[in-house]
PDB file as gemmi writes it, atoms N, CA and C in Angstrom:
CRYST1    1.000    1.000    1.000  90.00  90.00  90.00 P 1                      
ATOM      1  N   GLN A   1       0.435 -20.284   0.236  1.00  0.00           N  
ATOM      2  CA  GLN A   1       1.542 -19.342   0.273  1.00  0.00           C  
ATOM      3  C   GLN A   1       1.324 -18.299  -0.811  1.00  0.00           C  
ATOM      4  N   VAL A   2       1.797 -17.085  -0.544  1.00  0.00           N  
ATOM      5  CA  VAL A   2       1.653 -16.001  -1.499  1.00  0.00           C  
ATOM      6  C   VAL A   2       2.918 -15.144  -1.462  1.00  0.00           C  
ATOM      7  N   GLN A   3       3.322 -14.663  -2.618  1.00  0.00           N  
ATOM      8  CA  GLN A   3       4.433 -13.729  -2.714  1.00  0.00           C  
ATOM      9  C   GLN A   3       3.901 -12.389  -3.190  1.00  0.00           C  
ATOM     10  N   LEU A   4       4.317 -11.316  -2.531  1.00  0.00           N  
ATOM     11  CA  LEU A   4       3.876  -9.975  -2.887  1.00  0.00           C  
ATOM     12  C   LEU A   4       5.067  -9.198  -3.431  1.00  0.00           C  
ATOM     13  N   VAL A   5       4.927  -8.668  -4.628  1.00  0.00           N  
ATOM     14  CA  VAL A   5       6.002  -7.928  -5.280  1.00  0.00           C  
ATOM     15  C   VAL A   5       5.531  -6.502  -5.548  1.00  0.00           C  
ATOM     16  N   GLN A   6       6.256  -5.548  -5.018  1.00  0.00           N  
ATOM     17  CA  GLN A   6       5.868  -4.155  -5.119  1.00  0.00           C  
ATOM     18  C   GLN A   6       6.610  -3.429  -6.236  1.00  0.00           C  
ATOM     19  N   SER A   7       5.982  -2.351  -6.707  1.00  0.00           N  
ATOM     20  CA  SER A   7       6.611  -1.452  -7.667  1.00  0.00           C  
ATOM     21  C   SER A   7       6.011  -0.071  -7.481  1.00  0.00           C  
ATOM     22  N   GLY A   8       6.648   0.902  -8.130  1.00  0.00           N  
ATOM     23  CA  GLY A   8       6.157   2.259  -8.034  1.00  0.00           C  
ATOM     24  C   GLY A   8       6.910   3.043  -6.981  1.00  0.00           C  
ATOM     25  N   GLY A   9       6.279   4.133  -6.528  1.00  0.00           N  
ATOM     26  CA  GLY A   9       6.924   5.000  -5.558  1.00  0.00           C  
ATOM     27  C   GLY A   9       7.909   5.930  -6.225  1.00  0.00           C  
ATOM     28  N   GLY A  10       8.799   6.527  -5.413  1.00  0.00           N  
ATOM     29  CA  GLY A  10       9.800   7.426  -5.955  1.00  0.00           C  
ATOM     30  C   GLY A  10       9.808   8.758  -5.234  1.00  0.00           C  
ATOM     31  N   LEU A  11      10.233   9.781  -5.963  1.00  0.00           N  
ATOM     32  CA  LEU A  11      10.378  11.127  -5.399  1.00  0.00           C  
ATOM     33  C   LEU A  11       9.373  12.061  -6.042  1.00  0.00           C  
ATOM     34  N   VAL A  12       8.714  12.871  -5.228  1.00  0.00           N  
ATOM     35  CA  VAL A  12       7.721  13.815  -5.731  1.00  0.00           C  
ATOM     36  C   VAL A  12       7.737  15.046  -4.838  1.00  0.00           C  
ATOM     37  N   GLN A  13       7.315  16.160  -5.407  1.00  0.00           N  
ATOM     38  CA  GLN A  13       7.200  17.382  -4.609  1.00  0.00           C  
ATOM     39  C   GLN A  13       5.915  17.373  -3.801  1.00  0.00           C  
ATOM     40  N   SER A  14       5.921  18.136  -2.739  1.00  0.00           N  
ATOM     41  CA  SER A  14       4.730  18.278  -1.903  1.00  0.00           C  
ATOM     42  C   SER A  14       3.543  18.719  -2.752  1.00  0.00           C  
ATOM     43  N   GLY A  15       2.404  18.052  -2.533  1.00  0.00           N  
ATOM     44  CA  GLY A  15       1.220  18.325  -3.315  1.00  0.00           C  
ATOM     45  C   GLY A  15       1.057  17.423  -4.521  1.00  0.00           C  
ATOM     46  N   GLY A  16       2.087  16.675  -4.845  1.00  0.00           N  
ATOM     47  CA  GLY A  16       2.066  15.799  -6.004  1.00  0.00           C  
ATOM     48  C   GLY A  16       1.414  14.461  -5.716  1.00  0.00           C  
ATOM     49  N   SER A  17       1.488  13.573  -6.711  1.00  0.00           N  
ATOM     50  CA  SER A  17       0.853  12.264  -6.624  1.00  0.00           C  
ATOM     51  C   SER A  17       1.839  11.171  -7.006  1.00  0.00           C  
ATOM     52  N   LEU A  18       1.635  10.017  -6.418  1.00  0.00           N  
ATOM     53  CA  LEU A  18       2.373   8.810  -6.758  1.00  0.00           C  
ATOM     54  C   LEU A  18       1.437   7.620  -6.598  1.00  0.00           C  
ATOM     55  N   ARG A  19       1.825   6.517  -7.248  1.00  0.00           N  
ATOM     56  CA  ARG A  19       1.090   5.285  -7.053  1.00  0.00           C  
ATOM     57  C   ARG A  19       2.079   4.160  -6.780  1.00  0.00           C  
ATOM     58  N   VAL A  20       1.742   3.337  -5.814  1.00  0.00           N  
ATOM     59  CA  VAL A  20       2.504   2.123  -5.537  1.00  0.00           C  
ATOM     60  C   VAL A  20       1.618   0.921  -5.837  1.00  0.00           C  
ATOM     61  N   SER A  21       2.258  -0.134  -6.321  1.00  0.00           N  
ATOM     62  CA  SER A  21       1.541  -1.336  -6.733  1.00  0.00           C  
ATOM     63  C   SER A  21       2.050  -2.551  -5.966  1.00  0.00           C  
ATOM     64  N   CYS A  22       1.206  -3.536  -5.844  1.00  0.00           N  
ATOM     65  CA  CYS A  22       1.547  -4.776  -5.138  1.00  0.00           C  
ATOM     66  C   CYS A  22       0.910  -5.934  -5.903  1.00  0.00           C  
ATOM     67  N   THR A  23       1.730  -6.723  -6.565  1.00  0.00           N  
ATOM     68  CA  THR A  23       1.248  -7.846  -7.349  1.00  0.00           C  
ATOM     69  C   THR A  23       1.415  -9.134  -6.563  1.00  0.00           C  
ATOM     70  N   ALA A  24       0.354  -9.930  -6.532  1.00  0.00           N  
ATOM     71  CA  ALA A  24       0.375 -11.184  -5.782  1.00  0.00           C  
ATOM     72  C   ALA A  24       0.662 -12.363  -6.706  1.00  0.00           C  
ATOM     73  N   PHE A  25       1.474 -13.266  -6.214  1.00  0.00           N  
ATOM     74  CA  PHE A  25       1.774 -14.524  -6.911  1.00  0.00           C  
ATOM     75  C   PHE A  25       1.448 -15.667  -5.965  1.00  0.00           C  
ATOM     76  N   GLY A  26       0.605 -16.568  -6.430  1.00  0.00           N  
ATOM     77  CA  GLY A  26       0.236 -17.712  -5.616  1.00  0.00           C  
ATOM     78  C   GLY A  26      -1.145 -17.631  -5.030  1.00  0.00           C  
ATOM     79  N   SER A  27      -1.787 -16.473  -5.160  1.00  0.00           N  
ATOM     80  CA  SER A  27      -3.150 -16.331  -4.677  1.00  0.00           C  
ATOM     81  C   SER A  27      -3.805 -15.179  -5.420  1.00  0.00           C  
ATOM     82  N   ASP A  28      -5.108 -15.151  -5.415  1.00  0.00           N  
ATOM     83  CA  ASP A  28      -5.858 -14.113  -6.115  1.00  0.00           C  
ATOM     84  C   ASP A  28      -6.120 -12.940  -5.188  1.00  0.00           C  
ATOM     85  N   VAL A  29      -5.781 -11.725  -5.640  1.00  0.00           N  
ATOM     86  CA  VAL A  29      -5.999 -10.558  -4.786  1.00  0.00           C  
ATOM     87  C   VAL A  29      -7.474 -10.391  -4.449  1.00  0.00           C  
ATOM     88  N   GLY A  30      -8.337 -10.824  -5.327  1.00  0.00           N  
ATOM     89  CA  GLY A  30      -9.768 -10.682  -5.080  1.00  0.00           C  
ATOM     90  C   GLY A  30     -10.279 -11.540  -3.942  1.00  0.00           C  
ATOM     91  N   SER A  31      -9.500 -12.519  -3.522  1.00  0.00           N  
ATOM     92  CA  SER A  31      -9.912 -13.400  -2.438  1.00  0.00           C  
ATOM     93  C   SER A  31      -9.255 -13.053  -1.112  1.00  0.00           C  
ATOM     94  N   LEU A  32      -8.451 -12.007  -1.110  1.00  0.00           N  
ATOM     95  CA  LEU A  32      -7.662 -11.652   0.063  1.00  0.00           C  
ATOM     96  C   LEU A  32      -8.088 -10.308   0.653  1.00  0.00           C  
ATOM     97  N   ASP A  33      -7.928 -10.159   1.946  1.00  0.00           N  
ATOM     98  CA  ASP A  33      -7.908  -8.847   2.579  1.00  0.00           C  
ATOM     99  C   ASP A  33      -6.458  -8.362   2.501  1.00  0.00           C  
ATOM    100  N   MET A  34      -6.258  -7.169   1.973  1.00  0.00           N  
ATOM    101  CA  MET A  34      -4.899  -6.682   1.762  1.00  0.00           C  
ATOM    102  C   MET A  34      -4.745  -5.268   2.320  1.00  0.00           C  
ATOM    103  N   ASP A  35      -3.568  -4.998   2.822  1.00  0.00           N  
ATOM    104  CA  ASP A  35      -3.298  -3.736   3.509  1.00  0.00           C  
ATOM    105  C   ASP A  35      -2.087  -3.022   2.910  1.00  0.00           C  
ATOM    106  N   TRP A  36      -2.042  -1.732   3.162  1.00  0.00           N  
ATOM    107  CA  TRP A  36      -0.837  -0.930   2.961  1.00  0.00           C  
ATOM    108  C   TRP A  36      -0.392  -0.364   4.311  1.00  0.00           C  
ATOM    109  N   TYR A  37       0.917  -0.416   4.527  1.00  0.00           N  
ATOM    110  CA  TYR A  37       1.537   0.148   5.715  1.00  0.00           C  
ATOM    111  C   TYR A  37       2.654   1.099   5.289  1.00  0.00           C  
ATOM    112  N   ARG A  38       3.024   1.948   6.221  1.00  0.00           N  
ATOM    113  CA  ARG A  38       4.139   2.867   5.990  1.00  0.00           C  
ATOM    114  C   ARG A  38       5.078   2.802   7.194  1.00  0.00           C  
ATOM    115  N   GLU A  39       6.357   2.824   6.905  1.00  0.00           N  
ATOM    116  CA  GLU A  39       7.357   2.802   7.972  1.00  0.00           C  
ATOM    117  C   GLU A  39       8.371   3.906   7.754  1.00  0.00           C  
ATOM    118  N   VAL A  40       8.565   4.674   8.804  1.00  0.00           N  
ATOM    119  CA  VAL A  40       9.636   5.664   8.833  1.00  0.00           C  
ATOM    120  C   VAL A  40      10.729   5.084   9.716  1.00  0.00           C  
ATOM    121  N   PRO A  41      11.968   5.079   9.250  1.00  0.00           N  
ATOM    122  CA  PRO A  41      13.044   4.495  10.061  1.00  0.00           C  
ATOM    123  C   PRO A  41      13.036   5.017  11.481  1.00  0.00           C  
ATOM    124  N   GLY A  42      13.098   4.105  12.426  1.00  0.00           N  
ATOM    125  CA  GLY A  42      13.104   4.473  13.830  1.00  0.00           C  
ATOM    126  C   GLY A  42      11.728   4.539  14.457  1.00  0.00           C  
ATOM    127  N   THR A  43      10.695   4.312  13.651  1.00  0.00           N  
ATOM    128  CA  THR A  43       9.332   4.330  14.198  1.00  0.00           C  
ATOM    129  C   THR A  43       8.633   3.024  13.845  1.00  0.00           C  
ATOM    130  N   PHE A  44       7.399   2.923  14.317  1.00  0.00           N  
ATOM    131  CA  PHE A  44       6.641   1.706  14.057  1.00  0.00           C  
ATOM    132  C   PHE A  44       6.082   1.715  12.636  1.00  0.00           C  
ATOM    133  N   ARG A  45       5.684   0.553  12.175  1.00  0.00           N  
ATOM    134  CA  ARG A  45       5.046   0.422  10.862  1.00  0.00           C  
ATOM    135  C   ARG A  45       3.572   0.783  11.026  1.00  0.00           C  
ATOM    136  N   GLU A  46       3.163   1.823  10.333  1.00  0.00           N  
ATOM    137  CA  GLU A  46       1.831   2.422  10.498  1.00  0.00           C  
ATOM    138  C   GLU A  46       0.846   1.902   9.473  1.00  0.00           C  
ATOM    139  N   PHE A  47      -0.314   1.467   9.927  1.00  0.00           N  
ATOM    140  CA  PHE A  47      -1.385   1.027   9.015  1.00  0.00           C  
ATOM    141  C   PHE A  47      -1.928   2.235   8.258  1.00  0.00           C  
ATOM    142  N   LEU A  48      -2.143   2.065   6.948  1.00  0.00           N  
ATOM    143  CA  LEU A  48      -2.674   3.143   6.121  1.00  0.00           C  
ATOM    144  C   LEU A  48      -4.051   2.825   5.548  1.00  0.00           C  
ATOM    145  N   ALA A  49      -4.205   1.639   4.982  1.00  0.00           N  
ATOM    146  CA  ALA A  49      -5.448   1.340   4.273  1.00  0.00           C  
ATOM    147  C   ALA A  49      -5.615  -0.160   4.119  1.00  0.00           C  
ATOM    148  N   ARG A  50      -6.879  -0.556   3.978  1.00  0.00           N  
ATOM    149  CA  ARG A  50      -7.225  -1.963   3.772  1.00  0.00           C  
ATOM    150  C   ARG A  50      -8.289  -2.059   2.694  1.00  0.00           C  
ATOM    151  N   ILE A  51      -8.150  -3.095   1.870  1.00  0.00           N  
ATOM    152  CA  ILE A  51      -9.222  -3.477   0.961  1.00  0.00           C  
ATOM    153  C   ILE A  51      -9.541  -4.939   1.237  1.00  0.00           C  
ATOM    154  N   ARG A  52     -10.794  -5.212   1.507  1.00  0.00           N  
ATOM    155  CA  ARG A  52     -11.189  -6.566   1.862  1.00  0.00           C  
ATOM    156  C   ARG A  52     -11.583  -7.355   0.616  1.00  0.00           C  
ATOM    157  N   SER A  53     -11.741  -8.640   0.796  1.00  0.00           N  
ATOM    158  CA  SER A  53     -12.114  -9.485  -0.342  1.00  0.00           C  
ATOM    159  C   SER A  53     -13.466  -9.081  -0.910  1.00  0.00           C  
ATOM    160  N   ASP A  54     -14.332  -8.496  -0.072  1.00  0.00           N  
ATOM    161  CA  ASP A  54     -15.644  -8.068  -0.572  1.00  0.00           C  
ATOM    162  C   ASP A  54     -15.600  -6.674  -1.209  1.00  0.00           C  
ATOM    163  N   GLY A  55     -14.415  -6.070  -1.243  1.00  0.00           N  
ATOM    164  CA  GLY A  55     -14.243  -4.785  -1.902  1.00  0.00           C  
ATOM    165  C   GLY A  55     -14.374  -3.572  -0.998  1.00  0.00           C  
ATOM    166  N   THR A  56     -14.792  -3.785   0.232  1.00  0.00           N  
ATOM    167  CA  THR A  56     -14.900  -2.651   1.141  1.00  0.00           C  
ATOM    168  C   THR A  56     -13.515  -2.183   1.567  1.00  0.00           C  
ATOM    169  N   THR A  57     -13.444  -0.917   1.920  1.00  0.00           N  
ATOM    170  CA  THR A  57     -12.149  -0.321   2.247  1.00  0.00           C  
ATOM    171  C   THR A  57     -12.236   0.491   3.539  1.00  0.00           C  
ATOM    172  N   ASN A  58     -11.110   0.679   4.166  1.00  0.00           N  
ATOM    173  CA  ASN A  58     -11.019   1.644   5.251  1.00  0.00           C  
ATOM    174  C   ASN A  58      -9.605   2.222   5.293  1.00  0.00           C  
ATOM    175  N   TYR A  59      -9.509   3.394   5.895  1.00  0.00           N  
ATOM    176  CA  TYR A  59      -8.281   4.174   5.865  1.00  0.00           C  
ATOM    177  C   TYR A  59      -7.929   4.716   7.248  1.00  0.00           C  
ATOM    178  N   ALA A  60      -6.647   4.909   7.449  1.00  0.00           N  
ATOM    179  CA  ALA A  60      -6.212   5.639   8.622  1.00  0.00           C  
ATOM    180  C   ALA A  60      -6.589   7.110   8.454  1.00  0.00           C  
ATOM    181  N   ASP A  61      -6.836   7.777   9.574  1.00  0.00           N  
ATOM    182  CA  ASP A  61      -7.221   9.182   9.515  1.00  0.00           C  
ATOM    183  C   ASP A  61      -6.165  10.032   8.814  1.00  0.00           C  
ATOM    184  N   SER A  62      -4.911   9.631   8.944  1.00  0.00           N  
ATOM    185  CA  SER A  62      -3.813  10.434   8.393  1.00  0.00           C  
ATOM    186  C   SER A  62      -3.814  10.486   6.870  1.00  0.00           C  
ATOM    187  N   VAL A  63      -4.486   9.526   6.224  1.00  0.00           N  
ATOM    188  CA  VAL A  63      -4.478   9.497   4.761  1.00  0.00           C  
ATOM    189  C   VAL A  63      -5.873   9.561   4.154  1.00  0.00           C  
ATOM    190  N   LYS A  64      -6.888   9.533   4.982  1.00  0.00           N  
ATOM    191  CA  LYS A  64      -8.265   9.536   4.487  1.00  0.00           C  
ATOM    192  C   LYS A  64      -8.519  10.788   3.644  1.00  0.00           C  
ATOM    193  N   GLY A  65      -9.101  10.577   2.474  1.00  0.00           N  
ATOM    194  CA  GLY A  65      -9.387  11.680   1.565  1.00  0.00           C  
ATOM    195  C   GLY A  65      -8.249  12.026   0.620  1.00  0.00           C  
ATOM    196  N   ARG A  66      -7.062  11.465   0.877  1.00  0.00           N  
ATOM    197  CA  ARG A  66      -5.908  11.739   0.014  1.00  0.00           C  
ATOM    198  C   ARG A  66      -5.415  10.473  -0.694  1.00  0.00           C  
ATOM    199  N   PHE A  67      -5.521   9.337  -0.033  1.00  0.00           N  
ATOM    200  CA  PHE A  67      -5.045   8.063  -0.584  1.00  0.00           C  
ATOM    201  C   PHE A  67      -6.249   7.207  -0.961  1.00  0.00           C  
ATOM    202  N   THR A  68      -6.073   6.415  -2.007  1.00  0.00           N  
ATOM    203  CA  THR A  68      -7.119   5.501  -2.447  1.00  0.00           C  
ATOM    204  C   THR A  68      -6.532   4.125  -2.688  1.00  0.00           C  
ATOM    205  N   ILE A  69      -7.096   3.127  -2.011  1.00  0.00           N  
ATOM    206  CA  ILE A  69      -6.680   1.743  -2.210  1.00  0.00           C  
ATOM    207  C   ILE A  69      -7.629   1.097  -3.204  1.00  0.00           C  
ATOM    208  N   SER A  70      -7.077   0.295  -4.094  1.00  0.00           N  
ATOM    209  CA  SER A  70      -7.899  -0.366  -5.099  1.00  0.00           C  
ATOM    210  C   SER A  70      -7.200  -1.632  -5.554  1.00  0.00           C  
ATOM    211  N   ARG A  71      -7.876  -2.396  -6.399  1.00  0.00           N  
ATOM    212  CA  ARG A  71      -7.245  -3.597  -6.948  1.00  0.00           C  
ATOM    213  C   ARG A  71      -7.767  -3.837  -8.352  1.00  0.00           C  
ATOM    214  N   ASP A  72      -6.955  -4.544  -9.107  1.00  0.00           N  
ATOM    215  CA  ASP A  72      -7.324  -4.968 -10.452  1.00  0.00           C  
ATOM    216  C   ASP A  72      -7.200  -6.483 -10.468  1.00  0.00           C  
ATOM    217  N   ASN A  73      -8.325  -7.164 -10.411  1.00  0.00           N  
ATOM    218  CA  ASN A  73      -8.291  -8.626 -10.326  1.00  0.00           C  
ATOM    219  C   ASN A  73      -7.653  -9.248 -11.571  1.00  0.00           C  
ATOM    220  N   ALA A  74      -7.860  -8.631 -12.718  1.00  0.00           N  
ATOM    221  CA  ALA A  74      -7.299  -9.179 -13.957  1.00  0.00           C  
ATOM    222  C   ALA A  74      -5.769  -9.153 -13.944  1.00  0.00           C  
ATOM    223  N   LYS A  75      -5.210  -8.137 -13.279  1.00  0.00           N  
ATOM    224  CA  LYS A  75      -3.746  -8.022 -13.173  1.00  0.00           C  
ATOM    225  C   LYS A  75      -3.232  -8.607 -11.858  1.00  0.00           C  
ATOM    226  N   ASN A  76      -4.158  -9.068 -11.014  1.00  0.00           N  
ATOM    227  CA  ASN A  76      -3.810  -9.608  -9.699  1.00  0.00           C  
ATOM    228  C   ASN A  76      -2.941  -8.645  -8.905  1.00  0.00           C  
ATOM    229  N   THR A  77      -3.322  -7.384  -8.955  1.00  0.00           N  
ATOM    230  CA  THR A  77      -2.519  -6.320  -8.374  1.00  0.00           C  
ATOM    231  C   THR A  77      -3.384  -5.378  -7.544  1.00  0.00           C  
ATOM    232  N   MET A  78      -2.818  -4.970  -6.419  1.00  0.00           N  
ATOM    233  CA  MET A  78      -3.449  -3.979  -5.566  1.00  0.00           C  
ATOM    234  C   MET A  78      -2.659  -2.677  -5.699  1.00  0.00           C  
ATOM    235  N   TYR A  79      -3.346  -1.556  -5.537  1.00  0.00           N  
ATOM    236  CA  TYR A  79      -2.707  -0.254  -5.715  1.00  0.00           C  
ATOM    237  C   TYR A  79      -2.966   0.648  -4.518  1.00  0.00           C  
ATOM    238  N   LEU A  80      -2.092   1.613  -4.345  1.00  0.00           N  
ATOM    239  CA  LEU A  80      -2.339   2.725  -3.441  1.00  0.00           C  
ATOM    240  C   LEU A  80      -2.040   4.003  -4.215  1.00  0.00           C  
ATOM    241  N   GLN A  81      -3.098   4.706  -4.587  1.00  0.00           N  
ATOM    242  CA  GLN A  81      -2.958   5.990  -5.244  1.00  0.00           C  
ATOM    243  C   GLN A  81      -2.842   7.061  -4.175  1.00  0.00           C  
ATOM    244  N   MET A  82      -1.772   7.827  -4.238  1.00  0.00           N  
ATOM    245  CA  MET A  82      -1.490   8.813  -3.203  1.00  0.00           C  
ATOM    246  C   MET A  82      -1.504  10.202  -3.826  1.00  0.00           C  
ATOM    247  N   ASP A  83      -2.442  11.010  -3.410  1.00  0.00           N  
ATOM    248  CA  ASP A  83      -2.586  12.386  -3.910  1.00  0.00           C  
ATOM    249  C   ASP A  83      -2.356  13.375  -2.770  1.00  0.00           C  
ATOM    250  N   SER A  84      -2.132  14.621  -3.147  1.00  0.00           N  
ATOM    251  CA  SER A  84      -1.897  15.676  -2.150  1.00  0.00           C  
ATOM    252  C   SER A  84      -0.834  15.259  -1.149  1.00  0.00           C  
ATOM    253  N   LEU A  85       0.257  14.722  -1.658  1.00  0.00           N  
ATOM    254  CA  LEU A  85       1.301  14.201  -0.788  1.00  0.00           C  
ATOM    255  C   LEU A  85       1.966  15.310   0.013  1.00  0.00           C  
ATOM    256  N   ARG A  86       2.374  14.938   1.207  1.00  0.00           N  
ATOM    257  CA  ARG A  86       3.011  15.861   2.145  1.00  0.00           C  
ATOM    258  C   ARG A  86       4.384  15.314   2.526  1.00  0.00           C  
ATOM    259  N   PRO A  87       5.283  16.155   2.981  1.00  0.00           N  
ATOM    260  CA  PRO A  87       6.603  15.659   3.400  1.00  0.00           C  
ATOM    261  C   PRO A  87       6.505  14.568   4.462  1.00  0.00           C  
ATOM    262  N   GLU A  88       5.507  14.636   5.322  1.00  0.00           N  
ATOM    263  CA  GLU A  88       5.353  13.621   6.365  1.00  0.00           C  
ATOM    264  C   GLU A  88       4.871  12.285   5.833  1.00  0.00           C  
ATOM    265  N   ASP A  89       4.533  12.203   4.557  1.00  0.00           N  
ATOM    266  CA  ASP A  89       4.191  10.926   3.935  1.00  0.00           C  
ATOM    267  C   ASP A  89       5.441  10.157   3.506  1.00  0.00           C  
ATOM    268  N   THR A  90       6.585  10.769   3.637  1.00  0.00           N  
ATOM    269  CA  THR A  90       7.837  10.114   3.290  1.00  0.00           C  
ATOM    270  C   THR A  90       8.057   8.869   4.134  1.00  0.00           C  
ATOM    271  N   GLY A  91       8.473   7.796   3.484  1.00  0.00           N  
ATOM    272  CA  GLY A  91       8.749   6.558   4.202  1.00  0.00           C  
ATOM    273  C   GLY A  91       8.807   5.381   3.251  1.00  0.00           C  
ATOM    274  N   PHE A  92       8.907   4.201   3.846  1.00  0.00           N  
ATOM    275  CA  PHE A  92       8.864   2.966   3.081  1.00  0.00           C  
ATOM    276  C   PHE A  92       7.447   2.412   3.165  1.00  0.00           C  
ATOM    277  N   TYR A  93       6.909   2.055   2.034  1.00  0.00           N  
ATOM    278  CA  TYR A  93       5.545   1.562   1.944  1.00  0.00           C  
ATOM    279  C   TYR A  93       5.559   0.063   1.697  1.00  0.00           C  
ATOM    280  N   TYR A  94       4.730  -0.636   2.461  1.00  0.00           N  
ATOM    281  CA  TYR A  94       4.679  -2.086   2.384  1.00  0.00           C  
ATOM    282  C   TYR A  94       3.247  -2.555   2.173  1.00  0.00           C  
ATOM    283  N   CYS A  95       3.062  -3.531   1.316  1.00  0.00           N  
ATOM    284  CA  CYS A  95       1.769  -4.208   1.238  1.00  0.00           C  
ATOM    285  C   CYS A  95       1.840  -5.484   2.075  1.00  0.00           C  
ATOM    286  N   ARG A  96       0.655  -5.921   2.503  1.00  0.00           N  
ATOM    287  CA  ARG A  96       0.590  -7.058   3.408  1.00  0.00           C  
ATOM    288  C   ARG A  96      -0.721  -7.786   3.199  1.00  0.00           C  
ATOM    289  N   THR A  97      -0.654  -9.105   3.406  1.00  0.00           N  
ATOM    290  CA  THR A  97      -1.860  -9.886   3.494  1.00  0.00           C  
ATOM    291  C   THR A  97      -1.630 -11.011   4.489  1.00  0.00           C  
ATOM    292  N   VAL A  98      -2.703 -11.580   4.951  1.00  0.00           N  
ATOM    293  CA  VAL A  98      -2.634 -12.723   5.865  1.00  0.00           C  
ATOM    294  C   VAL A  98      -3.347 -13.887   5.194  1.00  0.00           C  
ATOM    295  N   LEU A  99      -2.657 -14.987   5.109  1.00  0.00           N  
ATOM    296  CA  LEU A  99      -3.209 -16.184   4.487  1.00  0.00           C  
ATOM    297  C   LEU A  99      -2.961 -17.356   5.414  1.00  0.00           C  
ATOM    298  N   GLU A 100      -4.037 -17.997   5.840  1.00  0.00           N  
ATOM    299  CA  GLU A 100      -3.934 -19.138   6.752  1.00  0.00           C  
ATOM    300  C   GLU A 100      -3.091 -18.776   7.977  1.00  0.00           C  
ATOM    301  N   HIS A 101      -3.405 -17.607   8.534  1.00  0.00           N  
ATOM    302  CA  HIS A 101      -2.814 -17.115   9.787  1.00  0.00           C  
ATOM    303  C   HIS A 101      -1.348 -16.712   9.646  1.00  0.00           C  
ATOM    304  N   VAL A 102      -0.848 -16.627   8.439  1.00  0.00           N  
ATOM    305  CA  VAL A 102       0.539 -16.211   8.216  1.00  0.00           C  
ATOM    306  C   VAL A 102       0.534 -14.868   7.497  1.00  0.00           C  
ATOM    307  N   SER A 103       1.332 -13.917   8.004  1.00  0.00           N  
ATOM    308  CA  SER A 103       1.455 -12.606   7.369  1.00  0.00           C  
ATOM    309  C   SER A 103       2.502 -12.659   6.264  1.00  0.00           C  
ATOM    310  N   TYR A 104       2.147 -12.087   5.147  1.00  0.00           N  
ATOM    311  CA  TYR A 104       3.074 -11.954   4.021  1.00  0.00           C  
ATOM    312  C   TYR A 104       3.211 -10.476   3.694  1.00  0.00           C  
ATOM    313  N   TRP A 105       4.449 -10.054   3.480  1.00  0.00           N  
ATOM    314  CA  TRP A 105       4.752  -8.656   3.211  1.00  0.00           C  
ATOM    315  C   TRP A 105       5.442  -8.509   1.862  1.00  0.00           C  
ATOM    316  N   GLY A 106       5.173  -7.387   1.218  1.00  0.00           N  
ATOM    317  CA  GLY A 106       5.961  -7.022   0.064  1.00  0.00           C  
ATOM    318  C   GLY A 106       7.343  -6.567   0.496  1.00  0.00           C  
ATOM    319  N   GLN A 107       8.211  -6.330  -0.498  1.00  0.00           N  
ATOM    320  CA  GLN A 107       9.602  -6.010  -0.192  1.00  0.00           C  
ATOM    321  C   GLN A 107       9.805  -4.564   0.235  1.00  0.00           C  
ATOM    322  N   GLY A 108       8.781  -3.747   0.088  1.00  0.00           N  
ATOM    323  CA  GLY A 108       8.891  -2.338   0.458  1.00  0.00           C  
ATOM    324  C   GLY A 108       9.236  -1.465  -0.729  1.00  0.00           C  
ATOM    325  N   THR A 109       8.690  -0.263  -0.707  1.00  0.00           N  
ATOM    326  CA  THR A 109       8.917   0.713  -1.773  1.00  0.00           C  
ATOM    327  C   THR A 109       9.118   2.071  -1.118  1.00  0.00           C  
ATOM    328  N   GLN A 110      10.162   2.774  -1.526  1.00  0.00           N  
ATOM    329  CA  GLN A 110      10.435   4.065  -0.908  1.00  0.00           C  
ATOM    330  C   GLN A 110       9.654   5.176  -1.591  1.00  0.00           C  
ATOM    331  N   VAL A 111       9.054   6.008  -0.764  1.00  0.00           N  
ATOM    332  CA  VAL A 111       8.366   7.215  -1.232  1.00  0.00           C  
ATOM    333  C   VAL A 111       8.980   8.400  -0.503  1.00  0.00           C  
ATOM    334  N   THR A 112       9.413   9.380  -1.282  1.00  0.00           N  
ATOM    335  CA  THR A 112      10.005  10.587  -0.709  1.00  0.00           C  
ATOM    336  C   THR A 112       9.258  11.801  -1.232  1.00  0.00           C  
ATOM    337  N   VAL A 113       8.781  12.619  -0.310  1.00  0.00           N  
ATOM    338  CA  VAL A 113       8.041  13.831  -0.666  1.00  0.00           C  
ATOM    339  C   VAL A 113       8.870  15.030  -0.212  1.00  0.00           C  
ATOM    340  N   SER A 114       9.285  15.827  -1.164  1.00  0.00           N  
ATOM    341  CA  SER A 114      10.112  16.995  -0.853  1.00  0.00           C  
ATOM    342  C   SER A 114       9.223  18.214  -0.623  1.00  0.00           C  
ATOM    343  N   SER A 115       9.682  19.087   0.235  1.00  0.00           N  
ATOM    344  CA  SER A 115       8.893  20.291   0.564  1.00  0.00           C  
ATOM    345  C   SER A 115       9.237  21.446  -0.370  1.00  0.00           C  
TER     346      SER A 115                                                      
END                                                                             
């Protein structure tokens, strides 16, 4: 079992940067494949980025080149650095991992980008 606790996010102007964090309790982030998703109320939860246990990453086209997923094993925390933010990046951001076929989600963090 793993618990994911998020922090960060907030309000920023278009073109600005924010970082969201996801700290794992009960498992090591370095041993997990972990994802970031975004949800806009009334729409589906959209995949944004993944970092695998081997350190490889991949991104959705909508954020490629602007967002960077990373982790700090010493802090047992995964990050999503978001640069060149746009109003359409506004939403709730969730981290996720799957452990023994069970999905675990963070509590969500709101990001608002003003135009």
